[in-house]
C-alpha positions, 0 to 999 in steps of 0.5 A: 459376619462382617459382610461389608468387609467381605464385600470390600475384600472381594472387590479388591480381589477383582479390581486391584491387580497387585492385591490379587497377585499377593493374595494368590501367592499367599492368601492367609498372609494377605488376609492376615495383613488386612486384619492387622489393618483393622479389617475384622474377618472371622475364621470362617470368612478367611476360610471361605475366601481362601477356599474359593477357586482362585481362578474366579478372581482373575476371570472376574477381573478380565471381564470387568471394564478396565476403567474400574480396575486398579492396574499395576505397573509391575510386570511379574513376568519381566521381573521373574525373568530378570531375577532368573537372569541374575541367578 
């Protein structure tokens, strides 16, 4: 098990809003992209990350000091409203 890589991904899930959003929308795809960039994960590690209660990532992020977070300037709610408006 590449514990360091798992720790890196868990850290990103908690501190990187854009990464967390992508993961929650498509966990297997997001982890596949990480593997394509050289982050070697076993099938077991991928399954464990995918099967972890998704609310954990947002809950941990909310409790983390904002100075440790990588915020995104994209507001998914307003983007979604814009796309719904244009439909």
